[in-house]
C-alpha positions as a LaTeX table, in Angstrom:
\begin{tabular}{lrrr}
\hline
Residue & $x$ (\AA) & $y$ (\AA) & $z$ (\AA) \\
\hline
Unk1 & $-98.64$ & $-17.23$ & $-22.16$ \\
Unk2 & $-100.45$ & $-18.84$ & $-19.29$ \\
Unk3 & $-103.64$ & $-17.07$ & $-18.32$ \\
Unk4 & $-103.69$ & $-14.84$ & $-21.38$ \\
Unk5 & $-106.53$ & $-14.49$ & $-23.86$ \\
Unk6 & $-105.95$ & $-13.07$ & $-27.33$ \\
Unk7 & $-108.84$ & $-12.14$ & $-29.60$ \\
Unk8 & $-108.37$ & $-11.81$ & $-33.34$ \\
Unk9 & $-110.80$ & $-10.54$ & $-35.92$ \\
Unk10 & $-111.73$ & $-12.92$ & $-38.77$ \\
Unk11 & $-109.98$ & $-10.65$ & $-41.27$ \\
Unk12 & $-106.76$ & $-10.70$ & $-39.26$ \\
Unk13 & $-106.76$ & $-14.50$ & $-39.25$ \\
Unk14 & $-107.40$ & $-14.49$ & $-43.00$ \\
Unk15 & $-104.59$ & $-12.01$ & $-43.69$ \\
Unk16 & $-102.06$ & $-13.72$ & $-41.42$ \\
Unk17 & $-102.88$ & $-17.07$ & $-43.05$ \\
Unk18 & $-102.59$ & $-15.61$ & $-46.55$ \\
Unk19 & $-99.06$ & $-14.39$ & $-45.91$ \\
Unk20 & $-97.99$ & $-17.47$ & $-43.95$ \\
Unk21 & $-97.74$ & $-15.53$ & $-40.70$ \\
Unk22 & $-100.41$ & $-17.16$ & $-38.53$ \\
Unk23 & $-98.12$ & $-19.70$ & $-36.86$ \\
Unk24 & $-95.24$ & $-17.21$ & $-36.70$ \\
Unk25 & $-97.52$ & $-14.80$ & $-34.87$ \\
Unk26 & $-98.47$ & $-17.51$ & $-32.39$ \\
Unk27 & $-94.78$ & $-18.27$ & $-31.84$ \\
Unk28 & $-94.08$ & $-14.58$ & $-31.22$ \\
Unk29 & $-96.62$ & $-14.60$ & $-28.37$ \\
Unk30 & $-95.47$ & $-17.99$ & $-27.08$ \\
Unk31 & $-98.79$ & $-19.63$ & $-27.95$ \\
Unk32 & $-99.12$ & $-23.15$ & $-29.33$ \\
Unk33 & $-101.70$ & $-24.00$ & $-31.99$ \\
Unk34 & $-103.49$ & $-26.38$ & $-29.60$ \\
Unk35 & $-104.23$ & $-23.42$ & $-27.31$ \\
Unk36 & $-106.10$ & $-21.54$ & $-30.03$ \\
Unk37 & $-109.89$ & $-21.62$ & $-30.05$ \\
Unk38 & $-111.84$ & $-20.33$ & $-33.05$ \\
Unk39 & $-115.52$ & $-19.50$ & $-33.24$ \\
Unk40 & $-117.53$ & $-22.14$ & $-35.10$ \\
Unk41 & $-118.93$ & $-19.44$ & $-37.37$ \\
Unk42 & $-115.46$ & $-18.62$ & $-38.74$ \\
Unk43 & $-115.50$ & $-21.38$ & $-41.34$ \\
Unk44 & $-118.90$ & $-20.35$ & $-42.70$ \\
Unk45 & $-117.77$ & $-16.79$ & $-43.27$ \\
Unk46 & $-114.85$ & $-17.87$ & $-45.42$ \\
Unk47 & $-116.62$ & $-20.65$ & $-47.27$ \\
Unk48 & $-119.14$ & $-18.13$ & $-48.61$ \\
Unk49 & $-116.69$ & $-15.26$ & $-49.13$ \\
Unk50 & $-115.68$ & $-16.21$ & $-52.71$ \\
Unk51 & $-119.31$ & $-15.70$ & $-53.70$ \\
Unk52 & $-119.27$ & $-12.12$ & $-52.48$ \\
Unk53 & $-117.81$ & $-9.55$ & $-54.81$ \\
Unk54 & $-115.85$ & $-6.62$ & $-53.52$ \\
Unk55 & $-116.41$ & $-3.46$ & $-55.46$ \\
Unk56 & $-113.30$ & $-1.66$ & $-54.26$ \\
Unk57 & $-109.83$ & $-3.12$ & $-53.87$ \\
Unk58 & $-110.45$ & $-6.80$ & $-54.56$ \\
Unk59 & $-107.87$ & $-8.82$ & $-52.62$ \\
Unk60 & $-106.64$ & $-12.30$ & $-53.35$ \\
Unk61 & $-106.63$ & $-14.16$ & $-50.07$ \\
Unk62 & $-105.46$ & $-17.68$ & $-49.49$ \\
Unk63 & $-108.74$ & $-19.18$ & $-48.30$ \\
Unk64 & $-107.24$ & $-22.68$ & $-48.24$ \\
Unk65 & $-104.72$ & $-21.68$ & $-45.57$ \\
Unk66 & $-107.38$ & $-19.85$ & $-43.54$ \\
Unk67 & $-109.66$ & $-22.89$ & $-43.65$ \\
Unk68 & $-106.71$ & $-25.11$ & $-42.68$ \\
Unk69 & $-106.31$ & $-22.98$ & $-39.55$ \\
Unk70 & $-110.01$ & $-23.51$ & $-38.83$ \\
Unk71 & $-109.66$ & $-27.28$ & $-39.22$ \\
Unk72 & $-106.54$ & $-27.37$ & $-37.05$ \\
Unk73 & $-107.86$ & $-25.33$ & $-34.12$ \\
Unk74 & $-110.49$ & $-26.29$ & $-31.58$ \\
Unk75 & $-113.88$ & $-24.65$ & $-32.01$ \\
Unk76 & $-115.94$ & $-22.71$ & $-29.50$ \\
Unk77 & $-119.49$ & $-21.46$ & $-29.76$ \\
Unk78 & $-121.15$ & $-18.50$ & $-28.17$ \\
\hline
\end{tabular}
């Protein structure tokens, strides 16, 4: 949508990517991938995540797909 701004939490991007829903979600909102801007810090969070161990409910996320989203989208810094 023109003039709209959507903000997504890092975990939402990770989960949507894991289930192959990131691009489908963009399509639902009428947003193209070239309109998406991701914080520069996003990639660092997910590159170090495999080192962190979750004590409860360990989830298997598709980090490759999440990092592909990071590489595809333009970056912004704050």
